[in-house]
OpenMM code with the backbone's topology and positions (N, CA, C; nanometers):
from openmm import Vec3, app, unit

residues = "UNK UNK UNK UNK UNK UNK UNK UNK UNK UNK UNK UNK UNK UNK UNK UNK UNK UNK UNK UNK UNK UNK UNK UNK UNK UNK UNK UNK UNK UNK UNK UNK UNK UNK UNK UNK UNK UNK UNK UNK UNK UNK UNK UNK UNK UNK UNK UNK UNK UNK UNK UNK UNK UNK UNK UNK UNK UNK UNK UNK UNK UNK UNK UNK UNK UNK UNK UNK UNK UNK UNK UNK UNK UNK UNK UNK UNK UNK UNK UNK UNK UNK UNK UNK UNK UNK UNK UNK UNK UNK UNK UNK UNK UNK UNK UNK UNK UNK UNK UNK UNK UNK UNK UNK UNK UNK UNK UNK UNK".split()
positions = [
    Vec3(1.3908, 1.6708, -5.4444),
    Vec3(1.4104, 1.8135, -5.4294),
    Vec3(1.2768, 1.8863, -5.4187),
    Vec3(1.1765, 1.8400, -5.4956),
    Vec3(1.0451, 1.9043, -5.4907),
    Vec3(0.9809, 1.8868, -5.3538),
    Vec3(1.0009, 1.7718, -5.2917),
    Vec3(0.9420, 1.7473, -5.1597),
    Vec3(1.0037, 1.8409, -5.0567),
    Vec3(1.1342, 1.8586, -5.0596),
    Vec3(1.2017, 1.9473, -4.9644),
    Vec3(1.1535, 2.0905, -4.9829),
    Vec3(1.1400, 2.1336, -5.1062),
    Vec3(1.0918, 2.2679, -5.1353),
    Vec3(0.9474, 2.2853, -5.0875),
    Vec3(0.8635, 2.1847, -5.1091),
    Vec3(0.7234, 2.1893, -5.0636),
    Vec3(0.7159, 2.1972, -4.9124),
    Vec3(0.7949, 2.1170, -4.8449),
    Vec3(0.7958, 2.1178, -4.6982),
    Vec3(0.8407, 2.2554, -4.6478),
    Vec3(0.9406, 2.3135, -4.7121),
    Vec3(0.9889, 2.4454, -4.6741),
    Vec3(0.8784, 2.5504, -4.6855),
    Vec3(0.8033, 2.5487, -4.7972),
    Vec3(0.6951, 2.6464, -4.8159),
    Vec3(0.5817, 2.6254, -4.7167),
    Vec3(0.5458, 2.5020, -4.6905),
    Vec3(0.4391, 2.4742, -4.5933),
    Vec3(0.4830, 2.5190, -4.4543),
    Vec3(0.6059, 2.4884, -4.4161),
    Vec3(0.6561, 2.5290, -4.2848),
    Vec3(0.6597, 2.6815, -4.2725),
    Vec3(0.7020, 2.7482, -4.3790),
    Vec3(0.7050, 2.8948, -4.3774),
    Vec3(0.5648, 2.9518, -4.3627),
    Vec3(0.4711, 2.8963, -4.4353),
    Vec3(0.3325, 2.9423, -4.4278),
    Vec3(0.2768, 2.9250, -4.2864),
    Vec3(0.3002, 2.8093, -4.2265),
    Vec3(0.2513, 2.7836, -4.0914),
    Vec3(0.3156, 2.8783, -3.9899),
    Vec3(0.4415, 2.9047, -4.0061),
    Vec3(0.5105, 2.9957, -3.9158),
    Vec3(0.4544, 3.1366, -3.9252),
    Vec3(0.4310, 3.1829, -4.0459),
    Vec3(0.3767, 3.3178, -4.0659),
    Vec3(0.2357, 3.3286, -4.0104),
    Vec3(0.1499, 3.2309, -4.0385),
    Vec3(0.0120, 3.2383, -3.9894),
    Vec3(0.0054, 3.2271, -3.8388),
    Vec3(0.0911, 3.1448, -3.7784),
    Vec3(0.0873, 3.1343, -3.6328),
    Vec3(0.1364, 3.2626, -3.5675),
    Vec3(0.2345, 3.3295, -3.6260),
    Vec3(0.2810, 3.4551, -3.5678),
    Vec3(0.1755, 3.5649, -3.5831),
    Vec3(0.1026, 3.5659, -3.6936),
    Vec3(-0.0057, 3.6628, -3.7110),
    Vec3(-0.1177, 3.6370, -3.6124),
    Vec3(-0.1494, 3.5093, -3.5903),
    Vec3(-0.2559, 3.4749, -3.4960),
    Vec3(-0.2178, 3.5154, -3.3549),
    Vec3(-0.0943, 3.4916, -3.3153),
    Vec3(-0.0537, 3.5283, -3.1799),
    Vec3(-0.0495, 3.6800, -3.1632),
    Vec3(-0.0151, 3.7534, -3.2672),
    Vec3(-0.0157, 3.8995, -3.2591),
    Vec3(-0.1575, 3.9512, -3.2425),
    Vec3(-0.2533, 3.8896, -3.3108),
    Vec3(-0.3924, 3.9299, -3.2990),
    Vec3(-0.4460, 3.8998, -3.1601),
    Vec3(-0.4151, 3.7833, -3.1079),
    Vec3(-0.4645, 3.7439, -2.9761),
    Vec3(-0.4040, 3.8302, -2.8666),
    Vec3(-0.2757, 3.8620, -2.8764),
    Vec3(-0.2108, 3.9389, -2.7713),
    Vec3(-0.2471, 4.0865, -2.7752),
    Vec3(-0.3141, 4.1328, -2.8795),
    Vec3(-0.3601, 4.2708, -2.8835),
    Vec3(-0.2609, 4.3654, -2.9464),
    Vec3(-0.1591, 4.3161, -3.0163),
    Vec3(-0.0629, 4.4048, -3.0783),
    Vec3(-0.1237, 4.4821, -3.1934),
    Vec3(-0.2380, 4.4393, -3.2413),
    Vec3(-0.3003, 4.5060, -3.3534),
    Vec3(-0.3732, 4.6323, -3.3158),
    Vec3(-0.3590, 4.6811, -3.1945),
    Vec3(-0.4225, 4.8042, -3.1526),
    Vec3(-0.5567, 4.7803, -3.0862),
    Vec3(-0.5958, 4.6545, -3.0691),
    Vec3(-0.7222, 4.6224, -3.0045),
    Vec3(-0.7137, 4.6476, -2.8561),
    Vec3(-0.7920, 4.5760, -2.7766),
    Vec3(-0.7975, 4.5922, -2.6329),
    Vec3(-0.6604, 4.5899, -2.5694),
    Vec3(-0.6491, 4.5730, -2.4455),
    Vec3(-0.5193, 4.5675, -2.3816),
    Vec3(-0.5321, 4.5030, -2.2466),
    Vec3(-0.4230, 4.4953, -2.1791),
    Vec3(-0.4231, 4.4350, -2.0474),
    Vec3(-0.4935, 4.5277, -1.9496),
    Vec3(-0.5275, 4.4719, -1.8370),
    Vec3(-0.5965, 4.5492, -1.7347),
    Vec3(-0.5054, 4.6611, -1.6851),
    Vec3(-0.5630, 4.7752, -1.6671),
    Vec3(-0.4876, 4.8886, -1.6141),
    Vec3(-0.5337, 4.9118, -1.4717),
    Vec3(-0.4433, 4.9055, -1.3759),
    Vec3(-0.4849, 4.9319, -1.2385),
    Vec3(-0.5246, 5.0783, -1.2240),
    Vec3(-0.6082, 5.1034, -1.1285),
    Vec3(-0.6525, 5.2410, -1.1045),
    Vec3(-0.5342, 5.3272, -1.0668),
    Vec3(-0.5379, 5.4510, -1.1075),
    Vec3(-0.4313, 5.5405, -1.0644),
    Vec3(-0.4287, 5.5484, -0.9122),
    Vec3(-0.3222, 5.5951, -0.8572),
    Vec3(-0.3083, 5.6017, -0.7117),
    Vec3(-0.4092, 5.6998, -0.6525),
    Vec3(-0.5348, 5.6581, -0.6517),
    Vec3(-0.6438, 5.7410, -0.6006),
    Vec3(-0.7068, 5.6654, -0.4844),
    Vec3(-0.7258, 5.7302, -0.3752),
    Vec3(-0.7864, 5.6640, -0.2599),
    Vec3(-0.9381, 5.6565, -0.2745),
    Vec3(-1.0029, 5.7674, -0.2940),
    Vec3(-1.1486, 5.7740, -0.3065),
    Vec3(-1.1843, 5.8998, -0.3827),
    Vec3(-1.3127, 5.9217, -0.3985),
    Vec3(-1.3583, 6.0477, -0.4508),
    Vec3(-1.4005, 6.0466, -0.5958),
    Vec3(-1.4189, 6.1667, -0.6456),
    Vec3(-1.4725, 6.1857, -0.7797),
    Vec3(-1.3772, 6.1357, -0.8873),
    Vec3(-1.2481, 6.1454, -0.8629),
    Vec3(-1.1502, 6.1003, -0.9624),
    Vec3(-1.1582, 5.9497, -0.9831),
    Vec3(-1.1680, 5.8742, -0.8726),
    Vec3(-1.1820, 5.7284, -0.8818),
    Vec3(-1.3143, 5.6928, -0.9481),
    Vec3(-1.4209, 5.7642, -0.9130),
    Vec3(-1.5519, 5.7387, -0.9715),
    Vec3(-1.5505, 5.7624, -1.1227),
    Vec3(-1.4827, 5.8668, -1.1655),
    Vec3(-1.4723, 5.8970, -1.3083),
    Vec3(-1.3915, 5.7891, -1.3798),
    Vec3(-1.2799, 5.7462, -1.3197),
    Vec3(-1.1966, 5.6417, -1.3788),
    Vec3(-1.2753, 5.5110, -1.3911),
    Vec3(-1.3442, 5.4737, -1.2831),
    Vec3(-1.4247, 5.3502, -1.2847),
    Vec3(-1.5371, 5.3601, -1.3871),
    Vec3(-1.5999, 5.4768, -1.3973),
    Vec3(-1.7092, 5.4942, -1.4926),
    Vec3(-1.6651, 5.4679, -1.6354),
    Vec3(-1.5477, 5.5164, -1.6708),
    Vec3(-1.4959, 5.4945, -1.8055),
    Vec3(-1.4636, 5.3490, -1.8317),
    Vec3(-1.3983, 5.2845, -1.7351),
    Vec3(-1.3622, 5.1432, -1.7514),
    Vec3(-1.4871, 5.0549, -1.7548),
    Vec3(-1.5852, 5.0844, -1.6709),
    Vec3(-1.7080, 5.0039, -1.6671),
    Vec3(-1.7921, 5.0258, -1.7923),
    Vec3(-1.7875, 5.1450, -1.8477),
    Vec3(-1.8607, 5.1718, -1.9716),
    Vec3(-1.8098, 5.0796, -2.0828),
    Vec3(-1.6790, 5.0641, -2.0913),
    Vec3(-1.6198, 4.9739, -2.1905),
    Vec3(-1.6570, 4.8291, -2.1585),
    Vec3(-1.6464, 4.7914, -2.0310),
    Vec3(-1.6742, 4.6533, -1.9880),
    Vec3(-1.8188, 4.6156, -2.0170),
    Vec3(-1.9114, 4.7075, -2.0011),
    Vec3(-2.0542, 4.6763, -2.0099),
    Vec3(-2.1183, 4.7149, -2.1427),
    Vec3(-2.0410, 4.7563, -2.2410),
    Vec3(-2.1003, 4.8064, -2.3650),
    Vec3(-2.1835, 4.7026, -2.4394),
    Vec3(-2.1560, 4.5735, -2.4229),
    Vec3(-2.2325, 4.4708, -2.4931),
    Vec3(-2.3285, 4.3944, -2.4011),
    Vec3(-2.3424, 4.4397, -2.2781),
    Vec3(-2.4259, 4.3685, -2.1808),
    Vec3(-2.5735, 4.3796, -2.2161),
    Vec3(-2.6477, 4.2740, -2.1901),
    Vec3(-2.7913, 4.2748, -2.2148),
    Vec3(-2.8635, 4.3702, -2.1211),
    Vec3(-2.8235, 4.3704, -1.9941),
    Vec3(-2.8807, 4.4609, -1.8953),
    Vec3(-2.7712, 4.5584, -1.8542),
    Vec3(-2.7509, 4.6585, -1.9377),
    Vec3(-2.6376, 4.7500, -1.9223),
    Vec3(-2.6414, 4.8255, -1.7901),
    Vec3(-2.7594, 4.8698, -1.7472),
    Vec3(-2.7679, 4.9460, -1.6227),
    Vec3(-2.7250, 4.8617, -1.5030),
    Vec3(-2.7647, 4.7358, -1.5003),
    Vec3(-2.7256, 4.6464, -1.3911),
    Vec3(-2.5753, 4.6186, -1.3969),
    Vec3(-2.5241, 4.5964, -1.5165),
    Vec3(-2.3810, 4.5718, -1.5342),
    Vec3(-2.2997, 4.6915, -1.4842),
    Vec3(-2.3415, 4.8115, -1.5221),
    Vec3(-2.2700, 4.9323, -1.4793),
    Vec3(-2.2733, 4.9490, -1.3277),
    Vec3(-2.3869, 4.9168, -1.2678),
    Vec3(-2.4010, 4.9298, -1.1225),
    Vec3(-2.3012, 4.8394, -1.0503),
    Vec3(-2.3013, 4.7110, -1.0848),
    Vec3(-2.2159, 4.6160, -1.0145),
    Vec3(-2.0688, 4.6318, -1.0529),
    Vec3(-2.0418, 4.6672, -1.1757),
    Vec3(-1.9045, 4.6940, -1.2158),
    Vec3(-1.8499, 4.8121, -1.1366),
    Vec3(-1.9309, 4.9158, -1.1198),
    Vec3(-1.8896, 5.0330, -1.0431),
    Vec3(-1.8596, 4.9994, -0.8982),
    Vec3(-1.9455, 4.9169, -0.8373),
    Vec3(-1.9239, 4.8752, -0.6983),
    Vec3(-1.7923, 4.7996, -0.6870),
    Vec3(-1.7718, 4.7041, -0.7773),
    Vec3(-1.6507, 4.6215, -0.7735),
    Vec3(-1.5262, 4.7052, -0.8011),
    Vec3(-1.5355, 4.7971, -0.8947),
    Vec3(-1.4210, 4.8808, -0.9299),
    Vec3(-1.3788, 4.9677, -0.8125),
    Vec3(-1.4741, 5.0266, -0.7432),
    Vec3(-1.4416, 5.1133, -0.6307),
    Vec3(-1.3757, 5.0353, -0.5181),
    Vec3(-1.4186, 4.9100, -0.4978),
    Vec3(-1.3605, 4.8285, -0.3920),
    Vec3(-1.2262, 4.7694, -0.4332),
    Vec3(-1.2155, 4.7248, -0.5572),
    Vec3(-1.0942, 4.6560, -0.6039),
    Vec3(-0.9937, 4.7485, -0.6702),
    Vec3(-1.0404, 4.8629, -0.7166),
    Vec3(-0.9581, 4.9592, -0.7897),
    Vec3(-0.8967, 4.8993, -0.9158),
    Vec3(-0.9716, 4.8114, -0.9814),
    Vec3(-0.9311, 4.7589, -1.1125),
    Vec3(-1.0542, 4.7006, -1.1817),
    Vec3(-1.0467, 4.6958, -1.3151),
    Vec3(-1.1518, 4.6373, -1.3981),
    Vec3(-1.0824, 4.5555, -1.5067),
    Vec3(-1.1229, 4.4296, -1.5267),
    Vec3(-1.0604, 4.3490, -1.6322),
    Vec3(-1.0846, 4.4094, -1.7704),
    Vec3(-0.9942, 4.3821, -1.8630),
    Vec3(-1.0081, 4.4338, -1.9989),
    Vec3(-1.1158, 4.3574, -2.0742),
    Vec3(-1.1642, 4.4167, -2.1801),
    Vec3(-1.2635, 4.3511, -2.2646),
    Vec3(-1.4038, 4.3653, -2.2117),
    Vec3(-1.4965, 4.3014, -2.2825),
    Vec3(-1.6370, 4.3107, -2.2439),
    Vec3(-1.6848, 4.1880, -2.1668),
    Vec3(-1.6026, 4.0830, -2.1624),
    Vec3(-1.6415, 3.9612, -2.0915),
    Vec3(-1.5157, 3.8812, -2.0601),
    Vec3(-1.5170, 3.8122, -1.9487),
    Vec3(-1.4027, 3.7280, -1.9145),
    Vec3(-1.2843, 3.8094, -1.8665),
    Vec3(-1.1662, 3.7544, -1.8804),
    Vec3(-1.0397, 3.8161, -1.8400),
    Vec3(-1.0346, 3.8496, -1.6914),
    Vec3(-1.1171, 3.7851, -1.6103),
    Vec3(-1.1202, 3.8180, -1.4681),
    Vec3(-0.9920, 3.7787, -1.3962),
    Vec3(-0.9100, 3.6953, -1.4584),
    Vec3(-0.7819, 3.6592, -1.3985),
    Vec3(-0.6907, 3.7815, -1.3851),
    Vec3(-0.7198, 3.8866, -1.4601),
    Vec3(-0.6385, 4.0082, -1.4541),
    Vec3(-0.6589, 4.0863, -1.3245),
    Vec3(-0.7675, 4.0610, -1.2554),
    Vec3(-0.8002, 4.1359, -1.1336),
    Vec3(-0.8602, 4.0384, -1.0326),
    Vec3(-0.7762, 3.9859, -0.9441),
    Vec3(-0.8196, 3.8805, -0.8523),
    Vec3(-0.9338, 3.9255, -0.7604),
    Vec3(-0.9264, 4.0455, -0.7079),
    Vec3(-1.0314, 4.0962, -0.6198),
    Vec3(-1.1651, 4.0985, -0.6933),
    Vec3(-1.1637, 4.1484, -0.8152),
    Vec3(-1.2837, 4.1570, -0.9000),
    Vec3(-1.3392, 4.0169, -0.9250),
    Vec3(-1.2490, 3.9231, -0.9526),
    Vec3(-1.2874, 3.7850, -0.9830),
    Vec3(-1.3490, 3.7154, -0.8610),
    Vec3(-1.2966, 3.7408, -0.7419),
    Vec3(-1.3344, 3.6648, -0.6234),
    Vec3(-1.4543, 3.7201, -0.5481),
    Vec3(-1.5058, 3.8362, -0.5843),
    Vec3(-1.6232, 3.8918, -0.5158),
    Vec3(-1.7458, 3.8072, -0.5467),
    Vec3(-1.8194, 3.7695, -0.4434),
    Vec3(-1.9389, 3.6868, -0.4600),
    Vec3(-2.0608, 3.7568, -0.4019),
    Vec3(-2.1757, 3.7287, -0.4612),
    Vec3(-2.3019, 3.7809, -0.4094),
    Vec3(-2.3446, 3.6969, -0.2895),
    Vec3(-2.4549, 3.7334, -0.2290),
    Vec3(-2.5065, 3.6570, -0.1149),
    Vec3(-2.5477, 3.5154, -0.1572),
    Vec3(-2.5732, 3.4964, -0.2865),
    Vec3(-2.6112, 3.3634, -0.3391),
    Vec3(-2.4889, 3.2848, -0.3856),
    Vec3(-2.3689, 3.3346, -0.3542),
    Vec3(-2.2422, 3.2692, -0.3886),
    Vec3(-2.2190, 3.2619, -0.5398),
    Vec3(-2.2724, 3.3578, -0.6129),
    Vec3(-2.2458, 3.3692, -0.7560),
    Vec3(-2.1554, 3.4901, -0.7768),
    Vec3(-2.0825, 3.4960, -0.8884),
    Vec3(-1.9936, 3.6109, -0.9102),
    Vec3(-2.0705, 3.7430, -0.9068),
    Vec3(-2.0193, 3.8369, -0.8290),
    Vec3(-2.0859, 3.9654, -0.8145),
    Vec3(-2.0491, 4.0600, -0.9279),
    Vec3(-1.9253, 4.0528, -0.9732),
    Vec3(-1.8752, 4.1493, -1.0701),
    Vec3(-1.8918, 4.0976, -1.2125),
    Vec3(-1.9435, 4.1837, -1.3000),
    Vec3(-1.9663, 4.1406, -1.4398),
    Vec3(-1.8364, 4.1270, -1.5183),
] * unit.nanometer
topology = app.Topology()
chain = topology.addChain("A")
for resn in residues:
    res = topology.addResidue(resn, chain)
    for name in ("N", "CA", "C"):
        topology.addAtom(name, app.Element.getBySymbol(name[0]), res)
């Protein structure tokens, strides 16, 4: 009987911790979020303002922030999306992910 009770408590503990971990990873805790596509804006100051805000978040931890902001802005205006977070997550925006420099390296930070 003690073994069954022990197994039950261990299983319950593992279930609770795994659900907490998945909630943290998925962003339910109020952290970052999924990529937000640009509003239905063709061009202009509104798109530039939207991209500026998204790129500011994307580049906040960059070593060369001015360069990051420059290239993020270029990519955002062309792709009309910016991946969430400060690094990675490029799968959220295929255009952003697939842009390459003349040296065939990723153009977008």
